C-alpha positions as a Markdown table, in Angstrom:
| # | Residue | x | y | z |
|---|---|---|---|---|
| 1 | Met | -22.1 | -16.2 | -6.1 |
| 2 | Lys | -20.1 | -18.1 | -3.9 |
| 3 | Arg | -18.3 | -21.2 | -3.3 |
| 4 | Lys | -17.7 | -23.7 | -0.7 |
| 5 | Leu | -13.9 | -24.2 | -0.3 |
| 6 | Ser | -14.0 | -27.9 | 0.6 |
| 7 | Lys | -16.2 | -30.4 | 2.5 |
| 8 | Gln | -15.0 | -28.6 | 5.6 |
| 9 | Gly | -13.8 | -25.0 | 4.2 |
| 10 | Pro | -15.8 | -22.0 | 4.3 |
| 11 | Ser | -18.0 | -20.6 | 1.7 |
| 12 | Leu | -16.4 | -17.8 | 0.1 |
| 13 | Phe | -17.1 | -15.6 | -2.3 |
| 14 | Ala | -16.7 | -16.7 | -6.4 |
| 15 | Ile | -13.4 | -14.7 | -6.6 |
| 16 | Gly | -10.2 | -14.5 | -4.7 |
| 17 | Leu | -7.9 | -11.7 | -5.0 |
| 18 | Gly | -4.6 | -12.9 | -6.0 |
| 19 | Cys | -2.2 | -10.6 | -3.8 |
| 20 | Ala | 1.2 | -11.2 | -6.2 |
| 21 | Ser | 1.4 | -7.5 | -7.1 |
| 22 | Leu | 0.8 | -6.1 | -4.3 |
| 23 | Gly | 4.1 | -6.5 | -2.4 |
| 24 | Gly | 6.0 | -5.0 | -5.5 |
| 25 | Ser | 9.0 | -6.6 | -7.0 |
| 26 | Phe | 10.9 | -9.9 | -5.5 |
| 27 | Tyr | 13.6 | -11.7 | -6.7 |
| 28 | Gly | 14.3 | -15.8 | -6.9 |
| 29 | Leu | 17.5 | -17.2 | -6.0 |
| 30 | Asp | 19.4 | -16.1 | -9.1 |
| 31 | Gly | 18.1 | -13.2 | -9.0 |
| 32 | Ser | 15.5 | -13.5 | -11.7 |
| 33 | Ile | 12.2 | -10.9 | -11.6 |
| 34 | Gln | 9.5 | -13.0 | -9.8 |
| 35 | Gly | 6.9 | -10.2 | -9.2 |
| 36 | Tyr | 4.9 | -8.2 | -11.7 |
| 37 | Gly | 6.9 | -4.5 | -11.0 |
| 38 | Pro | 6.5 | -1.9 | -8.5 |
| 39 | Met | 3.8 | -0.8 | -6.8 |
| 40 | Lys | 3.2 | 2.2 | -4.5 |
| 41 | Glu | 1.7 | 1.4 | -1.2 |
| 42 | Asp | -1.6 | 3.8 | -1.7 |
| 43 | Ser | -2.6 | 1.7 | -4.9 |
| 44 | Ala | -2.0 | -1.6 | -3.0 |
| 45 | Leu | -4.2 | -0.3 | 0.1 |
| 46 | Asn | -6.7 | 1.1 | -2.9 |
| 47 | Ile | -6.9 | -2.6 | -4.8 |
| 48 | Val | -7.3 | -4.1 | -1.4 |
| 49 | Lys | -10.2 | -1.6 | -0.3 |
| 50 | Thr | -11.8 | -2.1 | -3.3 |
| 51 | Ala | -12.3 | -5.7 | -3.8 |
| 52 | Leu | -13.3 | -6.3 | -0.4 |
| 53 | Glu | -15.8 | -3.3 | -0.4 |
| 54 | Gln | -16.9 | -5.2 | -3.3 |
| 55 | Gly | -17.8 | -8.7 | -2.3 |
| 56 | Ile | -14.7 | -10.0 | -2.3 |
| 57 | Asn | -13.9 | -12.7 | 0.8 |
| 58 | Phe | -10.9 | -14.1 | 0.0 |
| 59 | Leu | -7.7 | -12.9 | -0.4 |
| 60 | Asn | -4.6 | -15.2 | -1.3 |
| 61 | Cys | -1.2 | -14.4 | -0.4 |
| 62 | Ala | 2.4 | -15.2 | 0.3 |
| 63 | Asp | 5.1 | -14.6 | 2.6 |
| 64 | Ile | 7.4 | -13.7 | -0.1 |
| 65 | Phe | 5.1 | -11.3 | -2.0 |
| 66 | Gly | 7.6 | -8.2 | -1.9 |
| 67 | Gly | 9.7 | -9.9 | 0.7 |
| 68 | Gly | 7.1 | -9.3 | 3.5 |
| 69 | Glu | 5.8 | -6.3 | 1.8 |
| 70 | Ala | 2.2 | -7.2 | 0.5 |
| 71 | Glu | 1.5 | -9.5 | 4.1 |
| 72 | Lys | 2.1 | -6.3 | 5.4 |
| 73 | Arg | -0.2 | -3.6 | 3.1 |
| 74 | Ile | -3.1 | -6.1 | 3.6 |
| 75 | Gly | -2.8 | -5.9 | 7.1 |
| 76 | Lys | -3.2 | -2.2 | 7.3 |
| 77 | Val | -6.3 | -2.2 | 5.2 |
| 78 | Ile | -8.2 | -4.9 | 7.6 |
| 79 | Ala | -7.0 | -3.5 | 10.6 |
| 80 | Thr | -8.7 | 0.0 | 9.4 |
| 81 | Gly | -12.8 | -1.5 | 9.7 |
| 82 | Asp | -14.9 | -4.8 | 9.7 |
| 83 | Tyr | -13.9 | -7.2 | 7.5 |
| 84 | Asp | -15.3 | -10.2 | 6.9 |
| 85 | Val | -12.4 | -11.2 | 4.8 |
| 86 | Tyr | -10.2 | -15.4 | 4.5 |
| 87 | Ile | -6.9 | -15.1 | 4.5 |
| 88 | Gly | -5.0 | -17.0 | 3.0 |
| 89 | Thr | -1.1 | -17.0 | 3.1 |
| 90 | Ser | 1.8 | -19.4 | 1.4 |
| 91 | Phe | 4.9 | -20.7 | 2.9 |
| 92 | Gly | 7.4 | -22.3 | 1.9 |
| 93 | Leu | 10.9 | -20.1 | 0.4 |
| 94 | Ile | 13.4 | -18.3 | 3.0 |
| 95 | Phe | 13.5 | -15.0 | 1.8 |
| 96 | Asp | 16.1 | -11.9 | 3.0 |
| 97 | Thr | 12.9 | -9.4 | 4.3 |
| 98 | Asn | 16.0 | -6.4 | 3.6 |
| 99 | Thr | 16.3 | -7.9 | -1.0 |
| 100 | Ala | 12.8 | -9.4 | -1.2 |
| 101 | Thr | 15.5 | -12.1 | -2.3 |
| 102 | Ile | 14.2 | -15.6 | -2.1 |
| 103 | Lys | 17.8 | -17.8 | -0.1 |
| 104 | Ser | 16.2 | -21.2 | -0.4 |
| 105 | Ile | 13.4 | -23.3 | 0.3 |
| 106 | Ile | 11.9 | -25.2 | 3.7 |
| 107 | Asp | 14.2 | -28.0 | 4.7 |
| 108 | His | 12.9 | -28.2 | 8.2 |
| 109 | Pro | 9.5 | -28.8 | 9.6 |
| 110 | Asp | 10.3 | -26.5 | 12.4 |
| 111 | Tyr | 10.2 | -23.6 | 9.6 |
| 112 | Val | 6.3 | -24.1 | 9.4 |
| 113 | Arg | 6.2 | -22.5 | 12.8 |
| 114 | Glu | 9.0 | -20.1 | 12.1 |
| 115 | Ala | 7.2 | -18.7 | 8.4 |
| 116 | Thr | 3.6 | -18.6 | 10.6 |
| 117 | Ile | 4.4 | -16.7 | 13.0 |
| 118 | Ala | 6.0 | -14.0 | 11.0 |
| 119 | Ser | 3.3 | -13.9 | 8.7 |
| 120 | Leu | 1.1 | -13.5 | 11.6 |
| 121 | Lys | 3.3 | -10.6 | 12.6 |
| 122 | Arg | 3.2 | -9.0 | 9.2 |
| 123 | Phe | -1.2 | -9.0 | 9.0 |
| 124 | Gly | -0.9 | -8.3 | 12.3 |
| 125 | Leu | -3.5 | -10.8 | 13.5 |
| 126 | Ser | -3.2 | -13.5 | 15.9 |
| 127 | His | -4.8 | -16.3 | 13.7 |
| 128 | Leu | -4.9 | -16.8 | 10.2 |
| 129 | Asp | -7.2 | -19.4 | 8.0 |
| 130 | Leu | -5.4 | -20.8 | 5.8 |
| 131 | Ile | -1.8 | -21.6 | 5.0 |
| 132 | Gln | -0.3 | -23.1 | 1.5 |
| 133 | Leu | 3.0 | -25.1 | 0.8 |
| 134 | Gln | 4.3 | -23.3 | -2.3 |
| 135 | Val | 7.5 | -25.3 | -3.3 |
| 136 | Pro | 7.7 | -26.7 | -6.6 |
| 137 | Lys | 10.0 | -30.4 | -5.6 |
| 138 | Leu | 10.4 | -31.4 | -2.5 |
| 139 | His | 11.4 | -35.2 | -0.9 |
| 140 | Glu | 8.2 | -36.9 | 0.1 |
| 141 | Ser | 9.0 | -37.6 | 3.3 |
| 142 | Leu | 9.6 | -34.2 | 4.3 |
| 143 | Ile | 5.9 | -33.1 | 3.1 |
| 144 | His | 5.2 | -35.6 | 5.3 |
| 145 | Glu | 6.7 | -33.3 | 8.2 |
| 146 | Ile | 5.4 | -29.8 | 6.9 |
| 147 | Phe | 1.8 | -31.1 | 7.2 |
| 148 | Asp | 2.1 | -32.4 | 10.9 |
| 149 | Ser | 3.5 | -28.9 | 11.5 |
| 150 | Cys | 1.0 | -27.3 | 10.0 |
| 151 | Asn | -1.4 | -29.7 | 11.9 |
| 152 | Asp | -0.1 | -29.5 | 15.4 |
| 153 | Leu | -0.7 | -25.4 | 14.6 |
| 154 | Val | -4.6 | -26.2 | 13.9 |
| 155 | Gln | -4.8 | -27.9 | 17.4 |
| 156 | Glu | -3.6 | -24.9 | 19.0 |
| 157 | Gly | -5.7 | -22.3 | 16.7 |
| 158 | Leu | -2.6 | -20.2 | 14.9 |
| 159 | Ile | -4.6 | -21.8 | 12.1 |
| 160 | Ser | -7.9 | -22.8 | 10.9 |
| 161 | Gly | -6.3 | -25.4 | 8.0 |
| 162 | Phe | -3.5 | -26.2 | 5.1 |
| 163 | Gly | -3.3 | -26.5 | 1.5 |
| 164 | Trp | -0.4 | -26.9 | -1.0 |
| 165 | Val | 0.4 | -25.1 | -4.1 |
| 166 | Thr | 0.8 | -27.8 | -7.2 |
| 167 | Asn | 0.7 | -29.0 | -10.2 |
| 168 | Asp | 1.5 | -32.3 | -9.2 |
| 169 | Phe | -1.2 | -34.7 | -9.4 |
| 170 | Asn | 0.6 | -37.5 | -8.8 |
| 171 | Leu | 2.6 | -36.5 | -6.1 |
| 172 | Ala | -0.7 | -34.8 | -4.3 |
| 173 | Ser | -2.5 | -38.1 | -4.8 |
| 174 | Ser | 0.6 | -40.0 | -3.1 |
| 175 | Val | 0.4 | -37.6 | 0.4 |
| 176 | Pro | -2.3 | -39.5 | 2.8 |
| 177 | His | -2.3 | -35.7 | 4.4 |
| 178 | Val | -4.1 | -34.3 | 1.3 |
| 179 | Lys | -7.3 | -36.3 | 2.5 |
| 180 | Asn | -7.0 | -35.3 | 6.9 |
| 181 | Pro | -10.0 | -33.1 | 7.5 |
| 182 | Asn | -7.9 | -30.1 | 7.9 |
| 183 | Phe | -6.5 | -29.7 | 4.7 |
| 184 | Leu | -8.6 | -27.9 | 2.7 |
| 185 | Gly | -7.5 | -28.1 | -1.0 |
| 186 | Ile | -5.0 | -27.5 | -3.5 |
| 187 | Gln | -3.9 | -24.2 | -5.5 |
| 188 | Tyr | -3.2 | -25.4 | -9.0 |
| 189 | Thr | -3.1 | -23.9 | -12.6 |
| 190 | Tyr | -6.0 | -24.8 | -14.4 |
| 191 | Asn | -7.6 | -21.8 | -17.4 |
| 192 | Leu | -9.0 | -21.8 | -20.7 |
| 193 | Val | -6.1 | -23.4 | -22.1 |
| 194 | Asp | -4.1 | -25.2 | -19.8 |
| 195 | Arg | -6.1 | -27.4 | -18.2 |
| 196 | Gln | -5.3 | -29.8 | -15.2 |
| 197 | Leu | -8.1 | -32.2 | -15.1 |
| 198 | Lys | -6.4 | -34.7 | -13.2 |
| 199 | Met | -5.9 | -32.6 | -10.3 |
| 200 | Lys | -9.7 | -31.2 | -10.6 |
| 201 | Glu | -11.2 | -34.7 | -10.7 |
| 202 | Tyr | -9.3 | -36.4 | -7.9 |
| 203 | Leu | -9.8 | -32.6 | -5.6 |
| 204 | Asp | -13.9 | -33.3 | -6.7 |
| 205 | Ser | -13.3 | -37.3 | -5.7 |
| 206 | Ile | -12.0 | -36.5 | -2.3 |
| 207 | Glu | -13.9 | -33.5 | -1.6 |
| 208 | Lys | -11.3 | -31.3 | -1.1 |
| 209 | Gly | -10.7 | -27.1 | -2.5 |
| 210 | His | -10.2 | -25.7 | -5.6 |
| 211 | Ile | -8.0 | -22.6 | -5.9 |
| 212 | Ile | -6.9 | -22.2 | -9.4 |
| 213 | Asn | -3.8 | -19.6 | -9.6 |
| 214 | Gly | -3.3 | -19.0 | -13.7 |
| 215 | Val | -6.7 | -18.3 | -14.3 |
| 216 | Leu | -5.6 | -15.7 | -17.3 |
| 217 | Lys | -2.4 | -17.1 | -18.4 |
| 218 | Asn | 0.4 | -14.9 | -17.9 |
| 219 | Gly | -2.1 | -12.8 | -19.4 |
| 220 | Ile | -2.4 | -14.1 | -22.0 |
| 221 | Leu | -6.4 | -14.0 | -22.0 |
| 222 | Thr | -6.7 | -10.8 | -21.4 |
| 223 | Gly | -5.9 | -10.7 | -25.8 |
| 224 | Lys | -2.8 | -7.6 | -25.4 |
| 225 | Tyr | -0.4 | -10.3 | -26.5 |
| 226 | Leu | -2.1 | -10.8 | -29.2 |
| 227 | Asn | -0.4 | -7.5 | -30.9 |
| 228 | Ser | 3.3 | -6.9 | -30.5 |
| 229 | Tyr | 2.5 | -5.5 | -27.1 |
| 230 | Arg | 5.3 | -7.2 | -24.3 |
| 231 | Pro | 6.1 | -6.2 | -20.9 |
| 232 | Asp | 9.4 | -4.6 | -19.8 |
| 233 | Asn | 11.8 | -6.2 | -18.0 |
| 234 | Asn | 10.5 | -5.6 | -14.8 |
| 235 | His | 7.7 | -8.1 | -15.0 |
| 236 | Val | 7.9 | -11.6 | -14.5 |
| 237 | Ile | 6.4 | -12.0 | -18.1 |
| 238 | Ser | 9.3 | -10.8 | -19.2 |
| 239 | Arg | 10.6 | -14.1 | -18.9 |
| 240 | Phe | 8.2 | -16.3 | -20.9 |
| 241 | Asn | 8.9 | -16.9 | -24.7 |
| 242 | Phe | 5.5 | -16.2 | -26.7 |
| 243 | Glu | 7.2 | -17.5 | -30.0 |
| 244 | Asn | 7.3 | -20.7 | -29.0 |
| 245 | Glu | 5.4 | -23.9 | -30.0 |
| 246 | Glu | 3.1 | -24.0 | -27.4 |
| 247 | Tyr | 2.4 | -20.0 | -27.0 |
| 248 | Lys | 1.9 | -20.2 | -31.2 |
| 249 | Arg | -0.8 | -22.9 | -30.6 |
| 250 | Tyr | -2.4 | -20.2 | -27.7 |
| 251 | Phe | -2.5 | -17.2 | -29.8 |
| 252 | Asn | -4.1 | -18.6 | -32.7 |
| 253 | Phe | -6.8 | -20.5 | -30.5 |
| 254 | Leu | -7.6 | -16.9 | -29.0 |
| 255 | Arg | -7.8 | -15.6 | -32.8 |
| 256 | Leu | -10.2 | -18.1 | -33.5 |
| 257 | Ile | -11.9 | -17.5 | -30.8 |
| 258 | Lys | -12.1 | -13.8 | -30.7 |
| 259 | Pro | -14.7 | -12.8 | -33.2 |
| 260 | Leu | -17.4 | -15.3 | -30.9 |
| 261 | Ile | -15.9 | -14.0 | -27.9 |
| 262 | Glu | -16.7 | -10.5 | -28.8 |
| 263 | Asp | -20.2 | -11.6 | -30.6 |
| 264 | Ala | -21.3 | -12.3 | -27.7 |
| 265 | Asp | -20.4 | -9.1 | -26.1 |
| 266 | Tyr | -17.4 | -10.5 | -23.7 |
| 267 | Ser | -14.3 | -9.5 | -23.8 |
| 268 | Leu | -11.5 | -12.7 | -23.8 |
| 269 | Thr | -11.0 | -11.5 | -20.1 |
| 270 | Glu | -14.3 | -12.0 | -19.3 |
| 271 | Phe | -15.1 | -15.4 | -20.8 |
| 272 | Ala | -11.4 | -16.5 | -19.9 |
| 273 | Ile | -12.8 | -16.3 | -16.1 |
| 274 | Gly | -16.8 | -16.9 | -17.1 |
| 275 | Trp | -15.6 | -20.0 | -18.7 |
| 276 | Leu | -14.1 | -20.9 | -16.0 |
| 277 | Leu | -17.0 | -20.4 | -13.4 |
| 278 | Gln | -19.3 | -21.8 | -15.9 |
| 279 | Thr | -17.5 | -25.3 | -16.3 |
| 280 | His | -15.5 | -25.9 | -13.0 |
| 281 | Thr | -18.4 | -25.4 | -10.1 |
| 282 | Thr | -16.1 | -25.8 | -7.5 |
| 283 | Ala | -13.6 | -23.9 | -8.0 |
| 284 | Ile | -12.2 | -20.3 | -6.5 |
| 285 | Pro | -10.2 | -18.8 | -8.6 |
| 286 | Ile | -7.9 | -16.2 | -7.8 |
| 287 | Ile | -7.1 | -13.2 | -9.7 |
| 288 | Gly | -4.6 | -10.6 | -9.2 |
| 289 | Ala | -5.0 | -7.3 | -10.2 |
| 290 | Lys | -2.3 | -3.8 | -10.8 |
| 291 | Ser | -5.1 | -1.6 | -10.7 |
| 292 | Val | -8.5 | -0.6 | -9.1 |
| 293 | Asp | -10.0 | -1.0 | -12.8 |
| 294 | Gln | -8.9 | -4.6 | -13.3 |
| 295 | Ile | -10.7 | -5.4 | -10.1 |
| 296 | His | -13.8 | -3.7 | -12.0 |
| 297 | Leu | -12.8 | -6.2 | -14.8 |
| 298 | Asn | -12.4 | -9.3 | -13.3 |
| 299 | Leu | -16.1 | -8.9 | -11.6 |
| 300 | Ser | -17.8 | -7.9 | -14.6 |
| 301 | Val | -18.8 | -10.8 | -15.7 |
| 302 | Ile | -20.4 | -11.8 | -12.8 |
| 303 | Asp | -23.2 | -8.5 | -13.5 |
| 304 | Lys | -23.0 | -9.8 | -16.6 |
| 305 | Gly | -23.9 | -13.0 | -16.7 |
| 306 | Leu | -21.4 | -16.5 | -17.5 |
| 307 | Pro | -21.6 | -17.9 | -21.4 |
| 308 | Asn | -23.8 | -19.7 | -22.3 |
| 309 | Ser | -23.9 | -23.5 | -23.0 |
| 310 | Lys | -23.5 | -22.7 | -26.7 |
| 311 | Leu | -20.8 | -20.2 | -26.5 |
| 312 | Ile | -19.0 | -22.5 | -24.7 |
| 313 | Asn | -19.7 | -25.7 | -26.7 |
| 314 | Glu | -18.2 | -24.0 | -29.8 |
| 315 | Ile | -15.5 | -22.4 | -27.8 |
| 316 | Glu | -14.2 | -25.9 | -26.6 |
| 317 | Ser | -14.6 | -27.4 | -30.0 |
| 318 | Ile | -11.8 | -25.2 | -31.6 |
| 319 | Tyr | -10.0 | -26.1 | -28.6 |
| 320 | Phe | -10.2 | -29.8 | -28.7 |
| 321 | Glu | -9.1 | -28.8 | -32.7 |
| 322 | Asn | -6.2 | -26.7 | -32.2 |
| 323 | Ile | -5.0 | -27.2 | -28.8 |
| 324 | Asn | -6.7 | -30.5 | -26.8 |
């Protein structure tokens, strides 16, 4: 199953690998945990190798993951074989590589080149397929300058294209660079319970790529948080308040749809991924993994077959009654 990343972009396997877990923990400006806990190097290498062997050819990373360690580990894998792999990485958070702690955010367009060169070195590459700006809030004038710098790197042959990690539709639709031929797409959140519909419609209208994060909505769409289980404090999800009204609605929705999904022989994880692939046909979801087994689970719905329209319509009716 293939998906095209924008009108100008490459054809990629329909599911990409999110690489946030591969480098181990990293930390915010306030010292808060931002990662998914420790990750041994051998485990990370096995996850990447398995993903590539299973046909995944889009690895979506960020320089901050593990303070650069995730990029290094990916580099070690791709150096060992003749892999046809598309590498994307995000930048914009300035960090201490020794402590994997964010120190500040990008405040000058010159940093784009500095971050790109550093990522290339960690990957062991001379060229990157995609770089993405990943900072929640920046002044629009600085965003323009950053994307000008990205475009310069395309002209120099250091990257093939650039993109943006943002859920801010109003800002994204106001920045002219999004329509630049070298701008390949936006990475944003879209899943069974949390849908950025305006962003989806806008990107479709200008034929740009949809790189989808948050596919399993902080893990709740796996079903494992429907009981009392919660992750420990070295996991970023421990920071979320699952007792607030938003999450209570999500959990209620999942309890209502779980019997229908299980009767159709899907797990919640399989259905959440299959629903996205079936209803958002221009999306390339990027899904992380902390084990090889998770890679196989994330891909299993493709082998099993995507959910049919009857099941999806039943689930959508429950969604609109209880969430939307």
